[in-house]
C-alpha positions as a printed Julia matrix, in Angstrom:
309×3 Matrix{Float64}:
  0.0     0.0      0.0
  2.86    2.34     0.84
  4.54    1.58    -2.51
  1.33    2.41    -4.42
  0.97    5.68    -2.51
  4.63    6.6     -3.25
  4.19    5.92    -6.98
  1.04    8.1     -7.05
  2.79   11.01    -5.3
  5.74   10.75    -7.69
  3.5    10.77   -10.78
  1.56   13.74    -9.39
  4.79   15.69    -8.82
  6.05   15.21   -12.37
  2.68   15.97   -13.93
  2.62   19.32   -12.11
  6.2    20.24   -13.04
  6.51   23.3    -15.3
  6.63   22.55   -19.02
  9.88   24.37   -19.51
 11.67   22.02   -17.1
 12.83   19.91   -20.03
 14.13   22.94   -21.96
 17.24   25.01   -21.4
 15.62   28.42   -21.92
 12.5    30.12   -23.19
 11.68   33.49   -24.67
  9.55   35.45   -27.08
  9.76   35.7    -30.87
 10.42   39.15   -32.27
 11.37   40.75   -35.56
 13.18   43.87   -36.64
 10.41   46.37   -37.36
 10.84   49.35   -39.67
  8.74   52.49   -39.28
  8.3    54.09   -42.7
  7.69   57.85   -42.48
  7.13   60.71   -44.89
 10.18   62.85   -45.7
  8.13   65.67   -47.25
  4.95   67.46   -46.18
  1.81   67.46   -48.29
 -1.38   65.67   -49.2
 -1.35   61.9    -49.69
 -2.48   61.38   -53.28
 -2.09   57.6    -53.25
 -1.81   55.08   -50.4
 -3.31   51.69   -51.13
 -1.65   49.27   -48.71
 -3.34   47.47   -45.82
 -2.24   45.61   -42.73
 -1.08   42.12   -43.63
  0.03   43.03   -47.16
  3.31   41.54   -48.32
  5.52   44.17   -49.93
  8.69   43.94   -51.97
 11.74   46.12   -51.45
 11.63   49.35   -53.52
  7.94   48.86   -54.26
  6.08   52.2    -54.58
  3.62   52.46   -51.7
  2.57   56.12   -51.55
  2.58   59.36   -53.51
  2.74   62.75   -51.78
  1.58   65.88   -53.62
  4.7    67.5    -55.11
  3.1    70.18   -57.3
  4.58   73.04   -55.26
  8.03   71.46   -55.52
  7.67   71.12   -59.29
  6.88   74.84   -59.52
  9.94   75.68   -57.42
 12.13   73.57   -59.67
 10.75   75.25   -62.82
 11.4    78.71   -61.34
 14.97   77.82   -60.37
 15.68   76.37   -63.8
 14.43   79.57   -65.44
 16.69   81.63   -63.19
 19.6    79.38   -64.05
 18.98   79.78   -67.79
 18.82   83.57   -67.39
 22.08   83.45   -65.48
 23.76   81.45   -68.23
 22.8    84.11   -70.75
 25.0    86.53   -68.81
 28.02   84.49   -69.77
 30.19   86.34   -72.31
 31.88   84.56   -75.2
 35.24   86.25   -75.65
 36.07   84.36   -78.86
 34.71   86.92   -81.41
 36.6    89.82   -79.81
 39.81   87.79   -79.62
 39.5    86.74   -83.26
 39.05   90.37   -84.3
 42.18   91.44   -82.42
 44.17   88.54   -83.88
 43.12   89.63   -87.36
 44.37   93.13   -86.57
 47.72   91.66   -85.53
 47.96   89.83   -88.86
 47.37   93.12   -90.73
 49.9    94.92   -88.57
 52.49   92.19   -89.16
 51.95   92.55   -92.92
 52.45   96.32   -92.65
 55.59   95.77   -90.58
 56.95   93.36   -93.17
 56.38   95.92   -95.94
 58.07   98.66   -93.89
 61.13   96.46   -93.29
 61.31   95.71   -97.02
 61.11   99.45   -97.81
 63.79  100.18   -95.19
 66.18   97.71   -96.82
 65.52   99.29  -100.24
 66.12  102.85   -98.92
 69.35  101.72   -97.23
 70.62  100.43  -100.58
 69.59  103.67  -102.32
 71.24  105.7    -99.58
 74.6   104.07  -100.35
 74.42  105.42  -103.91
 73.06  108.78  -102.75
 69.7   107.97  -104.45
 67.8   108.48  -101.16
 68.0   110.79   -98.19
 68.75  110.15   -94.55
 65.34  111.61   -93.66
 63.59  108.93   -95.72
 65.38  106.24   -93.75
 64.62  107.94   -90.43
 60.94  108.17   -91.34
 60.84  104.45   -92.15
 62.57  103.53   -88.91
 60.01  105.59   -86.97
 57.14  103.86   -88.8
 58.65  100.42   -88.08
 58.99  101.25   -84.38
 55.4   102.52   -84.29
 54.14   99.35   -86.01
 55.94   97.13   -83.51
 54.48   99.08   -80.6
 51.01   98.81   -82.13
 51.38   95.03   -82.38
 52.41   94.85   -78.72
 49.41   97.03   -77.75
 47.05   94.73   -79.65
 48.53   91.66   -77.93
 48.06   93.36   -74.59
 44.44   94.12   -75.51
 43.9    90.4    -76.09
 45.2    89.6    -72.61
 43.1    92.35   -71.0
 39.99   91.18   -72.88
 40.51   87.57   -71.79
 41.09   88.62   -68.19
 38.07   90.95   -68.06
 35.69   88.45   -69.63
 37.11   85.63   -67.5
 36.48   87.61   -64.32
 32.93   88.38   -65.43
 32.22   84.75   -66.31
 33.65   83.52   -63.01
 31.3    85.85   -61.18
 28.39   84.35   -63.08
 29.61   80.82   -62.4
 29.89   81.59   -58.68
 26.14   82.19   -58.7
 25.4    79.21   -60.91
 26.81   76.55   -58.61
 24.69   77.45   -55.53
 21.6    77.72   -57.74
 22.27   74.27   -59.2
 22.61   72.91   -55.67
 19.18   74.38   -54.83
 17.72   72.68   -57.89
 19.27   69.39   -56.77
 17.75   69.84   -53.29
 14.29   70.46   -54.7
 14.7    67.48   -57.04
 15.63   65.31   -54.05
 12.4    66.33   -52.3
 10.43   65.59   -55.48
 11.98   62.12   -55.54
 11.07   61.6    -51.89
  7.45   62.5    -52.67
  7.25   59.01   -54.16
  7.52   56.72   -51.13
  9.14   53.33   -51.73
  9.15   50.36   -49.39
 12.6    49.82   -47.77
 12.54   46.03   -47.17
 10.77   42.84   -48.12
  8.2    42.17   -45.45
  4.65   42.24   -44.15
  2.77   45.41   -43.18
  2.08   45.27   -39.43
  0.24   48.57   -38.94
 -0.88   51.53   -41.07
 -1.23   55.01   -39.61
 -2.65   57.18   -42.42
 -5.31   57.19   -45.1
 -5.29   58.46   -48.66
 -6.24   62.14   -48.81
 -4.74   63.1    -45.43
 -2.4    66.06   -44.99
  0.87   64.99   -43.37
  4.07   66.64   -42.17
  7.72   65.66   -42.32
  8.4    62.57   -40.2
  4.76   61.47   -40.05
  4.66   57.63   -39.79
  2.88   55.99   -42.71
  3.12   52.32   -41.77
  5.21   49.76   -39.92
  6.7    46.74   -41.69
  8.77   43.74   -40.63
 10.54   40.91   -42.42
  8.85   37.81   -40.98
 10.67   35.29   -43.16
 13.22   34.87   -40.36
 12.19   35.47   -36.74
 14.41   36.1    -33.73
 13.82   34.17   -30.54
 15.28   36.14   -27.62
 16.0    33.89   -24.65
 17.99   34.34   -21.44
 20.58   31.96   -20.03
 22.47   31.82   -16.78
 26.22   32.17   -16.44
 26.81   28.43   -16.1
 25.07   27.83   -19.44
 27.39   30.16   -21.4
 30.09   27.52   -21.66
 27.73   25.29   -23.63
 26.74   27.79   -26.35
 28.48   29.86   -29.01
 27.55   32.11   -31.93
 26.67   30.09   -35.03
 25.66   27.03   -33.0
 22.61   25.12   -34.26
 19.9    24.55   -31.64
 16.43   23.04   -31.38
 13.51   25.43   -30.98
 10.06   24.33   -29.83
  6.69   26.07   -30.05
  3.35   24.86   -28.79
  1.46   22.62   -31.22
 -1.31   21.76   -28.74
 -1.59   21.27   -24.99
  0.72   18.27   -24.9
  2.8    18.52   -28.1
  5.43   20.8    -29.55
  6.51   21.69   -33.06
 10.28   21.43   -33.41
 12.17   23.97   -35.54
 15.83   24.52   -36.35
 17.5    27.59   -34.94
 20.9    29.25   -35.07
 22.47   31.39   -32.38
 23.22   34.82   -33.9
 24.21   36.87   -30.85
 25.16   36.44   -27.21
 25.15   39.41   -24.85
 28.55   40.37   -23.44
 27.05   41.79   -20.25
 24.65   40.26   -17.77
 21.31   41.8    -16.83
 18.64   41.16   -14.26
 16.18   38.4    -15.14
 13.05   39.8    -16.87
  9.92   39.02   -14.83
  8.22   37.24   -17.72
 11.16   34.96   -18.51
 11.89   31.67   -16.77
 15.39   30.26   -16.85
 16.81   26.84   -16.17
 17.87   28.07   -12.75
 14.94   30.2    -11.59
 16.94   31.4     -8.6
 19.44   33.16   -10.85
 19.33   36.94   -10.62
 21.63   37.73   -13.53
 21.22   36.29   -17.02
 22.57   36.84   -20.53
 20.4    37.59   -23.56
 20.79   35.23   -26.51
 19.3    35.76   -30.0
 18.35   32.73   -32.07
 17.38   33.01   -35.74
 14.54   30.74   -36.88
 13.22   30.38   -40.43
  9.51   31.14   -40.52
  7.11   29.34   -42.84
  4.17   31.32   -41.5
  3.8    29.46   -38.2
  5.67   31.96   -36.04
  4.15   35.25   -34.93
  5.59   38.27   -33.14
  5.11   37.82   -29.38
  4.76   34.02   -29.56
  6.58   32.05   -26.87
  9.29   29.61   -27.83
 11.59   27.27   -25.96
 15.04   26.0    -26.83
 17.36   23.12   -26.19
 21.08   23.73   -26.73
């Protein structure tokens, strides 16, 4: 009779033991959530996504009214075109002065030829010294005129260059303003940042929104993270990259087993969260461990999971 009573008490004890007694740790599934917000103010012209929708990366999800930005861009482009018209092309003036130099060089060549002829005539007393002096003066004057024309070319290039640089100094900041407005126009078309499932939407089509207004929240649920906590004496048995067994409730008495991989182990201990049980429930300090688990649709954010290392 005593043996029967002892067996009954033993069976009762094990049937009342906590479920996680046969697991090394337990925790909650979570996922990296992304809050997608508007980067420009305006009226929402298009927003046709709903909670639960699966979205692809770079998929267009919303269109913000950008008409005012388009008008700003058109005005800036007109101002830039008007500014470009202030640019001076120095080429025609330079060509004209170069042509003058060619004429002056021809005149100088003729004067030198005449000088040589007069010098020969002067030897036979067929010309006068005054004729030679007059030619020498004309040659000197022609050379000076050529030098003056060359100097005019340099002055013209310098003056026009200074003027054009002043125009260009205004052009660059204006082009930067156009680029800024164009960037805002691009941001008026909202694209989805990651592959994932829409968790929550915060706006409706037709609403007026400001910069930073959340539009929706999305998460990639294809791989979930199970965050569990282990005690110090369990650290020696785990490492990053280690494959582990993850269990989630299938029914009251059964579990579904999944494959998991340790992706991170905390370097510092923290106090045990109230909602988390550990292998040693008397432990005050534990270490957070992240386990990646492929999700075929079974796992949900906030679902409990248990693990065996």
